[in-house]
LOKEBA-888695 format. One record per residue: residue in one letter; x, y, z negated of N, C-alpha, C in turn. Coordinates in Angstrom, 1 decimal. Atoms other than C-alpha are relative to their C-alpha. Layout:
N
+------+--------+--------+--------+--------+--------+--------+--------+--------+--------+
: resn :     nX :     nY :     nZ :    caX :    caY :    caZ :     cX :     cY :     cZ :
+------+--------+--------+--------+--------+--------+--------+--------+--------+--------+
:    a :      X :      Y :      Z :      X :      Y :      Z :      X :      Y :      Z :
...
+------+--------+--------+--------+--------+--------+--------+--------+--------+--------+
This chain:
108
+------+--------+--------+--------+--------+--------+--------+--------+--------+--------+
: resn :     nX :     nY :     nZ :    caX :    caY :    caZ :     cX :     cY :     cZ :
+------+--------+--------+--------+--------+--------+--------+--------+--------+--------+
:    m :   -0.3 :    0.5 :    1.3 :   32.8 :   39.5 :   38.2 :   -1.2 :   -1.0 :   -0.4 :
:    g :    0.5 :    0.8 :    0.6 :   31.2 :   36.8 :   36.3 :   -0.9 :    0.2 :   -1.2 :
:    t :    0.8 :   -0.2 :    1.2 :   28.5 :   36.8 :   33.2 :    0.5 :   -1.0 :   -0.8 :
:    e :   -0.4 :    1.1 :    0.8 :   30.8 :   34.2 :   31.5 :    0.4 :    0.7 :   -1.4 :
:    k :   -0.7 :   -0.5 :    1.3 :   31.5 :   34.8 :   28.1 :    1.1 :   -0.2 :   -0.5 :
:    k :   -1.1 :    0.3 :    0.7 :   34.9 :   35.3 :   26.2 :   -0.2 :   -1.0 :   -0.9 :
:    t :   -0.3 :    1.1 :    1.1 :   35.8 :   32.4 :   24.1 :    1.3 :   -0.1 :   -0.3 :
:    i :   -1.4 :    0.5 :    0.2 :   38.5 :   31.6 :   22.2 :   -0.4 :   -1.4 :   -1.2 :
:    d :    0.0 :    1.3 :    1.0 :   39.3 :   28.1 :   20.5 :    0.8 :    0.2 :   -1.6 :
:    i :   -0.9 :   -0.2 :    1.3 :   40.4 :   28.0 :   16.9 :    0.1 :   -1.4 :   -0.3 :
:    h :   -0.9 :    1.3 :   -0.1 :   42.6 :   25.0 :   16.0 :    0.1 :    0.1 :   -1.4 :
:    y :   -0.3 :    0.1 :    1.4 :   42.6 :   23.4 :   12.2 :    0.9 :   -0.8 :   -0.2 :
:    t :   -0.9 :    0.8 :    0.4 :   45.3 :   22.1 :   10.5 :    0.3 :    0.3 :   -1.2 :
:    k :   -0.5 :    0.0 :    1.0 :   47.0 :   21.5 :    7.4 :    1.4 :    0.0 :   -0.2 :
:    s :   -1.8 :   -0.2 :    0.0 :   50.6 :   22.8 :    6.5 :    0.2 :   -0.9 :   -0.9 :
:    p :   -0.4 :    1.2 :    0.5 :   52.9 :   20.1 :    5.3 :    0.2 :    0.3 :   -1.7 :
:    t :    0.2 :   -0.1 :    1.3 :   52.8 :   22.0 :    1.6 :   -1.2 :    0.2 :   -0.4 :
:    y :    1.6 :   -0.2 :    0.5 :   48.9 :   22.0 :    1.5 :   -0.4 :   -1.2 :   -0.8 :
:    r :    0.0 :    0.9 :    0.7 :   48.0 :   20.3 :   -1.7 :   -1.5 :    0.1 :   -0.3 :
:    t :    1.2 :    0.2 :    0.5 :   44.7 :   19.1 :   -3.0 :    0.1 :   -0.6 :   -1.5 :
:    y :    0.1 :    0.4 :    1.4 :   44.5 :   18.6 :   -6.8 :   -1.1 :   -0.2 :   -0.3 :
:    h :    1.2 :    0.7 :    0.4 :   41.3 :   16.4 :   -7.0 :    0.3 :   -1.3 :   -0.1 :
:    l :   -0.1 :    1.3 :    0.4 :   41.1 :   12.9 :   -8.2 :   -1.5 :   -0.5 :    0.7 :
:    d :    1.4 :    0.6 :   -0.4 :   38.1 :   11.2 :   -6.3 :    0.0 :   -1.8 :   -0.6 :
:    g :    0.1 :    1.8 :    0.0 :   39.7 :    7.1 :   -6.6 :    1.5 :   -0.3 :    0.2 :
:    v :   -1.3 :    0.5 :    0.0 :   42.6 :    5.4 :   -6.8 :   -0.1 :   -1.3 :    1.4 :
:    f :    0.1 :    1.1 :   -1.0 :   43.6 :    2.4 :   -4.2 :    1.7 :   -0.3 :   -0.4 :
:    g :   -1.6 :    0.6 :    0.0 :   46.6 :   -0.2 :   -4.6 :   -0.2 :   -1.4 :   -0.7 :
:    g :   -0.2 :    1.5 :    0.4 :   47.6 :   -3.5 :   -6.3 :    0.9 :   -0.5 :   -0.6 :
:    l :   -0.9 :    0.1 :    0.8 :   49.9 :   -5.1 :   -8.3 :    1.2 :   -0.6 :    0.8 :
:    t :   -1.0 :    0.0 :   -0.6 :   53.8 :   -5.4 :   -7.8 :    0.8 :   -1.0 :   -1.1 :
:    p :   -0.5 :    0.9 :    0.9 :   56.1 :   -8.0 :   -9.4 :    0.2 :    0.6 :   -1.6 :
:    k :   -0.1 :   -0.2 :    0.8 :   56.7 :   -5.6 :  -11.9 :   -0.9 :    0.8 :   -0.8 :
:    g :    0.7 :   -0.5 :    0.5 :   53.4 :   -3.9 :  -12.5 :   -1.2 :    0.3 :    0.6 :
:    i :    1.2 :   -0.1 :   -0.7 :   50.9 :   -1.9 :  -10.7 :    0.5 :    1.3 :    1.2 :
:    f :   -0.6 :   -1.0 :   -0.7 :   51.4 :    0.5 :   -7.5 :   -1.4 :    0.7 :    0.1 :
:    i :    1.4 :   -0.6 :    0.1 :   48.6 :    3.1 :   -7.2 :   -0.1 :    1.3 :    0.7 :
:    d :    0.0 :   -1.0 :   -0.5 :   47.8 :    5.5 :   -4.7 :   -1.1 :    1.1 :    0.0 :
:    i :    1.4 :   -0.8 :    0.3 :   45.5 :    8.5 :   -5.7 :   -0.5 :    0.6 :    1.3 :
:    f :    0.5 :   -0.5 :   -1.0 :   43.2 :    9.7 :   -3.4 :   -1.3 :    1.3 :    0.2 :
:    t :    1.5 :   -0.4 :    0.0 :   40.7 :   12.7 :   -2.5 :   -1.2 :   -0.4 :    1.1 :
:    e :    1.1 :    0.2 :   -0.9 :   37.2 :   12.3 :   -0.6 :   -0.3 :    1.2 :    0.3 :
:    q :    0.2 :   -1.1 :   -0.7 :   36.3 :   14.9 :    1.8 :   -1.1 :   -0.4 :    1.3 :
:    i :    0.5 :    0.1 :   -1.3 :   34.2 :   15.4 :    4.7 :    0.9 :    0.2 :    1.1 :
:    s :   -0.9 :   -0.5 :   -1.1 :   36.0 :   15.4 :    8.0 :   -0.1 :    0.9 :    0.6 :
:    p :    0.4 :   -1.5 :   -0.6 :   37.0 :   19.0 :    9.0 :    0.1 :   -0.4 :    1.5 :
:    p :    0.1 :   -0.3 :   -1.5 :   36.4 :   20.0 :   12.7 :    1.5 :   -0.2 :    0.5 :
:    s :   -1.1 :   -0.2 :   -1.1 :   39.4 :   19.4 :   14.9 :    0.3 :    1.7 :    0.6 :
:    k :    0.1 :   -1.6 :   -0.7 :   38.2 :   22.5 :   16.9 :   -1.2 :    0.6 :    0.1 :
:    i :    1.0 :   -0.7 :   -0.1 :   35.5 :   25.3 :   16.8 :    0.5 :    0.8 :    1.1 :
:    v :    0.0 :   -0.8 :   -0.9 :   34.9 :   27.1 :   20.2 :   -0.6 :    1.7 :   -0.6 :
:    h :    0.7 :   -1.3 :    0.5 :   33.8 :   30.8 :   19.2 :   -0.4 :    0.8 :    1.1 :
:    e :   -0.3 :   -1.4 :   -0.8 :   32.6 :   33.7 :   21.4 :    0.5 :    0.8 :   -0.2 :
:    i :   -0.8 :   -1.3 :    0.4 :   34.4 :   37.0 :   21.6 :   -0.8 :    0.8 :    0.5 :
:    k :    0.6 :   -1.1 :   -0.3 :   32.2 :   39.8 :   21.4 :    0.4 :    1.4 :    1.0 :
:    e :   -0.5 :   -0.6 :   -0.6 :   32.5 :   42.7 :   23.5 :    0.7 :    1.0 :   -0.4 :
:    d :   -1.1 :   -0.6 :    1.1 :   34.1 :   44.6 :   20.3 :    1.1 :   -0.7 :    0.1 :
:    g :   -1.5 :    1.0 :    0.6 :   36.8 :   41.5 :   20.2 :   -0.4 :   -0.6 :   -0.9 :
:    n :    0.6 :    1.1 :    1.1 :   35.0 :   40.3 :   17.1 :    0.0 :   -0.9 :    0.4 :
:    i :    0.4 :    1.5 :   -0.4 :   34.7 :   36.7 :   16.9 :   -1.7 :   -0.2 :   -0.1 :
:    g :    1.0 :    0.0 :    0.1 :   31.2 :   36.0 :   17.6 :   -0.9 :   -1.2 :   -0.4 :
:    d :    0.4 :    1.5 :    0.7 :   28.8 :   32.6 :   17.0 :    1.0 :   -0.9 :    0.7 :
:    e :   -0.9 :    1.2 :   -0.2 :   30.3 :   29.2 :   17.2 :   -0.9 :   -0.6 :    1.3 :
:    i :    0.4 :    0.8 :   -1.6 :   29.7 :   27.5 :   20.9 :   -0.3 :   -1.5 :   -0.3 :
:    v :   -0.4 :    1.7 :    0.1 :   31.2 :   23.9 :   20.4 :    0.6 :   -0.2 :   -1.3 :
:    r :   -0.6 :    0.6 :    0.9 :   32.3 :   22.0 :   17.5 :    0.4 :   -1.5 :    0.1 :
:    t :   -0.3 :    1.3 :   -0.4 :   34.6 :   19.1 :   17.9 :    0.4 :   -0.8 :   -1.4 :
:    n :   -0.3 :    1.2 :    1.3 :   34.7 :   16.1 :   15.1 :    0.9 :   -0.9 :    0.7 :
:    e :   -0.4 :    1.3 :   -0.7 :   37.3 :   13.3 :   16.5 :   -0.4 :   -1.0 :   -1.0 :
:    k :    0.3 :    1.0 :    1.2 :   37.0 :   11.6 :   13.0 :   -1.8 :    0.5 :   -0.6 :
:    v :    1.3 :   -0.3 :    0.4 :   33.0 :   11.3 :   11.7 :    0.1 :   -0.8 :   -1.2 :
:    g :    0.4 :    0.9 :    1.2 :   32.4 :   10.2 :    8.3 :    0.9 :    0.4 :   -1.2 :
:    l :   -0.5 :   -0.4 :    1.2 :   34.3 :   10.4 :    5.0 :    1.4 :   -0.1 :    0.4 :
:    l :   -1.5 :    0.0 :    0.0 :   38.0 :   11.1 :    5.0 :    0.6 :    0.2 :   -1.5 :
:    r :   -1.1 :    0.2 :    1.4 :   40.4 :    9.9 :    1.9 :    1.4 :    0.4 :    0.5 :
:    e :   -1.3 :   -0.5 :   -0.4 :   43.5 :   11.6 :    1.9 :    0.9 :   -0.5 :   -1.1 :
:    f :   -0.6 :    0.7 :    0.9 :   45.9 :   10.0 :    0.2 :    0.9 :    1.1 :   -0.6 :
:    q :   -1.0 :   -1.0 :    0.6 :   48.1 :   12.4 :   -2.4 :    1.2 :    0.0 :   -0.7 :
:    c :   -1.1 :    0.5 :    0.5 :   50.6 :   10.5 :   -4.0 :    0.0 :   -1.4 :    0.0 :
:    g :    0.0 :    1.6 :    0.4 :   51.8 :    7.1 :   -4.9 :    0.6 :   -0.2 :   -1.4 :
:    i :   -0.4 :    0.2 :    1.1 :   52.8 :    6.0 :   -8.2 :    0.2 :   -1.4 :   -0.3 :
:    v :   -0.3 :    1.3 :    0.5 :   54.7 :    3.0 :   -9.4 :   -0.2 :    0.1 :   -1.6 :
:    i :    0.3 :    0.1 :    1.8 :   53.8 :    1.9 :  -13.0 :    0.2 :   -1.5 :   -0.5 :
:    d :   -0.3 :    1.2 :    0.7 :   55.0 :   -0.8 :  -15.1 :   -1.3 :   -0.5 :   -1.1 :
:    i :    1.3 :   -0.1 :    0.5 :   52.2 :   -2.6 :  -16.9 :   -0.3 :    0.3 :   -1.3 :
:    n :   -0.3 :   -0.5 :    1.2 :   52.9 :   -1.6 :  -20.3 :   -0.5 :    1.4 :   -0.2 :
:    k :    0.1 :   -1.3 :   -0.2 :   53.1 :    2.0 :  -19.2 :   -2.2 :   -0.1 :    0.1 :
:    a :    0.8 :    0.4 :   -0.9 :   49.7 :    1.2 :  -17.1 :   -1.2 :   -0.4 :   -1.3 :
:    v :    1.2 :    0.0 :    0.7 :   47.7 :    0.0 :  -20.8 :    0.3 :    1.0 :   -0.5 :
:    s :   -0.1 :   -1.5 :    1.0 :   49.1 :    3.0 :  -22.6 :   -0.8 :    0.8 :    0.4 :
:    i :    1.2 :   -1.1 :   -0.5 :   47.4 :    5.2 :  -20.3 :   -1.4 :   -0.5 :    0.4 :
:    k :    1.3 :    0.3 :    0.5 :   44.2 :    3.0 :  -20.4 :   -0.6 :    0.8 :   -1.3 :
:    n :    0.6 :   -0.4 :    1.4 :   43.8 :    3.6 :  -24.0 :    0.3 :    1.4 :   -0.1 :
:    w :    0.2 :   -1.5 :    0.3 :   44.9 :    7.1 :  -23.9 :   -1.6 :    0.8 :    0.9 :
:    l :    0.9 :   -0.7 :   -0.7 :   42.4 :    7.6 :  -20.9 :   -1.4 :   -0.4 :   -0.9 :
:    e :    1.0 :    0.6 :    1.0 :   39.8 :    5.6 :  -23.4 :   -0.3 :    1.3 :   -1.0 :
:    n :    0.2 :   -0.9 :    1.0 :   40.4 :    7.8 :  -26.1 :   -0.6 :    1.5 :    0.4 :
:    k :    0.4 :   -1.0 :   -0.3 :   39.8 :   11.2 :  -24.3 :   -1.5 :    0.0 :    0.8 :
:    i :    1.6 :    0.1 :   -0.1 :   36.6 :    9.9 :  -22.8 :   -0.9 :    0.2 :   -1.4 :
:    n :    0.7 :    0.3 :    1.3 :   35.3 :    8.8 :  -26.2 :    0.0 :    1.6 :   -0.4 :
:    e :   -0.2 :   -1.2 :    0.2 :   36.8 :   12.5 :  -27.2 :   -1.3 :    0.9 :    0.6 :
:    f :    0.7 :   -0.7 :   -1.1 :   34.8 :   14.1 :  -24.4 :   -1.7 :   -0.2 :   -0.5 :
:    q :    1.3 :    0.8 :    0.3 :   31.7 :   11.8 :  -25.1 :   -0.8 :    0.8 :   -1.2 :
:    i :    0.2 :   -0.4 :    1.4 :   31.5 :   12.7 :  -28.8 :   -0.2 :    1.9 :    0.0 :
:    g :    0.3 :   -1.0 :   -0.1 :   32.0 :   16.5 :  -27.9 :   -1.3 :    0.8 :    0.7 :
:    v :    0.8 :   -0.6 :   -0.5 :   29.5 :   17.0 :  -25.6 :   -1.3 :   -0.2 :   -0.6 :
:    q :    1.0 :    0.4 :    0.6 :   26.9 :   15.1 :  -27.7 :   -0.5 :    1.3 :   -1.2 :
:    k :    0.1 :   -0.9 :    1.2 :   27.3 :   18.0 :  -30.5 :   -0.7 :    0.9 :    0.4 :
+------+--------+--------+--------+--------+--------+--------+--------+--------+--------+
């Protein structure tokens, strides 16, 4: 019998129904009738796998190896929106009003 430590591979994935409702930015451009917008979030790239020691009592122990296939910032597209130019102007005005209301409220 060797003195090798028992290990377990823990793989990380996201369910197809997993959603993050946080907006960090948009990416898009013009269409013949308006604007196309992809809404994205930014996050660090999660590890694709972490190997942990298994303790003698069967519990998960210390992390031994971490595998990151992607290094850097991950931009995850949440949804795509097609919007006509008149609605885009309306939303821009609405956002400006909400920003002004917030800034006035903060100053009080």
